[in-house]
C-alpha positions in Angstrom: 0.0 0.0 0.0 1.3 3.5 -0.9 2.1 6.1 1.7 -0.3 9.1 1.9 0.8 11.9 -0.3 2.7 14.7 1.4 2.4 18.3 0.7 5.3 19.7 -1.4 4.6 23.3 -0.4 7.5 24.9 1.5 6.6 26.3 4.9 9.0 28.9 6.4 9.0 30.7 9.7 7.9 34.3 9.7 10.5 37.0 9.8 11.2 38.1 13.4 9.1 41.1 14.3 6.5 40.6 11.6 2.8 40.1 12.3 1.9 36.5 11.6 -1.8 37.4 11.1 -1.7 40.9 9.6 -5.5 41.1 9.1 -7.5 39.3 11.7 -11.1 38.3 10.7 -13.5 41.2 11.1 -10.7 43.8 11.0 -10.2 45.6 7.8 -7.4 48.0 7.2 -7.0 49.7 3.8 -3.5 50.2 2.5 -2.6 53.7 1.2 -3.2 52.5 -2.4 -6.7 51.3 -1.6 -7.8 54.5 0.2 -10.6 56.5 -1.3 -8.4 59.5 -2.0 -6.1 57.3 -4.2 -8.9 56.3 -6.5 -10.5 59.7 -6.6 -13.7 58.6 -4.8 -13.9 61.7 -2.6 -14.9 65.0 -4.2 -12.5 67.9 -4.0 -13.2 71.6 -4.2 -12.6 71.7 -7.9 -14.9 68.9 -8.9 -18.2 70.9 -9.0 -16.7 73.4 -11.4 -15.3 70.7 -13.6 -18.7 68.9 -13.8 -20.4 72.2 -14.7 -17.8 73.1 -17.4 -18.7 70.2 -19.8 -18.3 70.9 -23.5 -21.5 71.5 -25.5 -21.3 68.1 -27.3 -21.8 66.2 -24.0 
């Protein structure tokens, strides 16, 4: 009878000082790249003027 198949994935120890579970379940932290400001989701002081200044063919 053949032995059960073993996982070939390498498992290494975490780097000392690092957080082994960076995002615990239920805790969501956005990185700087995922923040609303990075994607332009928040309106700035110039947005209203730009929306009103549409060219006539729009």
